[in-house]
N, C-alpha and C positions, 0 to 999 in steps of 0.2 A: 419793390421789384426784385426777384430772386436774381442770384448770381447768375444762373443759367440764362435768364432773359437778358441780363445784361451783357453776358459774354456773346450771345447772339446777335445783340444790337451792335456791340463793338465790332464784331466780325463782318456785319452788314456795312458798317460805316467804313471800315478799312477797305473792303472789296470795293464799295462804290467809289471811294476817294481814288484808289489806284485805278479802277477803269477809267475814270474821267481825267486821268493825266495829273492826280494831285498825290502822286506816291511820297512825296517828301512831307506831306502834311503830318504834322507831330501829334500823336494822340496821349496824352498824360491822363493817367486814371488815379483816382483817390479813393481809399477804402478806410473807413473810420472804425476798424474793428478795434484799435487800442484805445478809442474813446468811449465805446460801446460794451466791450465785453470785459470779463473779469480775468480770463486766461486767453487772450487772444492770439499767441503763437501759431497753433496749428491751424485755426481758422484763416488767420491772415496768408499763412503758406499756400493754403489751398486757393484762396481767392487770387493771390497775385499770380501764381502759376496759370490758373484758369485764364485770366485777363491777357497775360502774355501769349497764351496760344490763340488768343482771339485777335490779336494784332496790336496790342498797346504797345507804344514806344517807351514808355517810363512808367513808374509807379510811385506815387507819393502817399504815405502813411503817417499821418499827423498823430502825437502822442507815443510813437515808437522810440524810446530813449536808452533802453537796455542796450549795451554794446554788444553782448553775446547774442541777444536776439537779432540785432541788426546783422550781425555776422552770418547767422543761420540763414536768414532771409536772402542776404545778397548771394550767399553760394547756392542758392536753389534757383536763381534767376540768370536769365541770359541777357536781360536788359538792365538798364540803370535804374537805381533806387534813388529817388529824391528825397533828400533829408535836410530838414531846417536845422543848421548848424547852431550849436550852443558852445559856450566856452568849455564846458566840461568834455563834450564830444570832440570838438576840434583838437582839444589838446590830448586827447587819448592816444596812446602811442600806434595802435591798430589803425586809427584814421589818419592821425597826422604822418606817419611814415608809410602811408599807402600800402599796408601790409595786405589789406584785402579792399579791393574796389574792382567793379566790373566794368 
């Protein structure tokens, strides 16, 4: 399924949920760009922004471990990024001191 089809599907799901009184229903979207692409940053940024516009509440990106790329993605979003914490990430000053969080 192409991201445009996924985006349309997500938008339809969000609109249907809202219309039927389930506006608090949480939609978490996963994109596997960091597991499948060699240089995934730009494609990931495009996808997460597209999914955000479609009504996603949160994004999960398995394999995203580069602290600077995490920062770039977070800065381009208005919704939270789910990130499985590791000791290295948790102890990094930008994460630990809440220097960037959305």
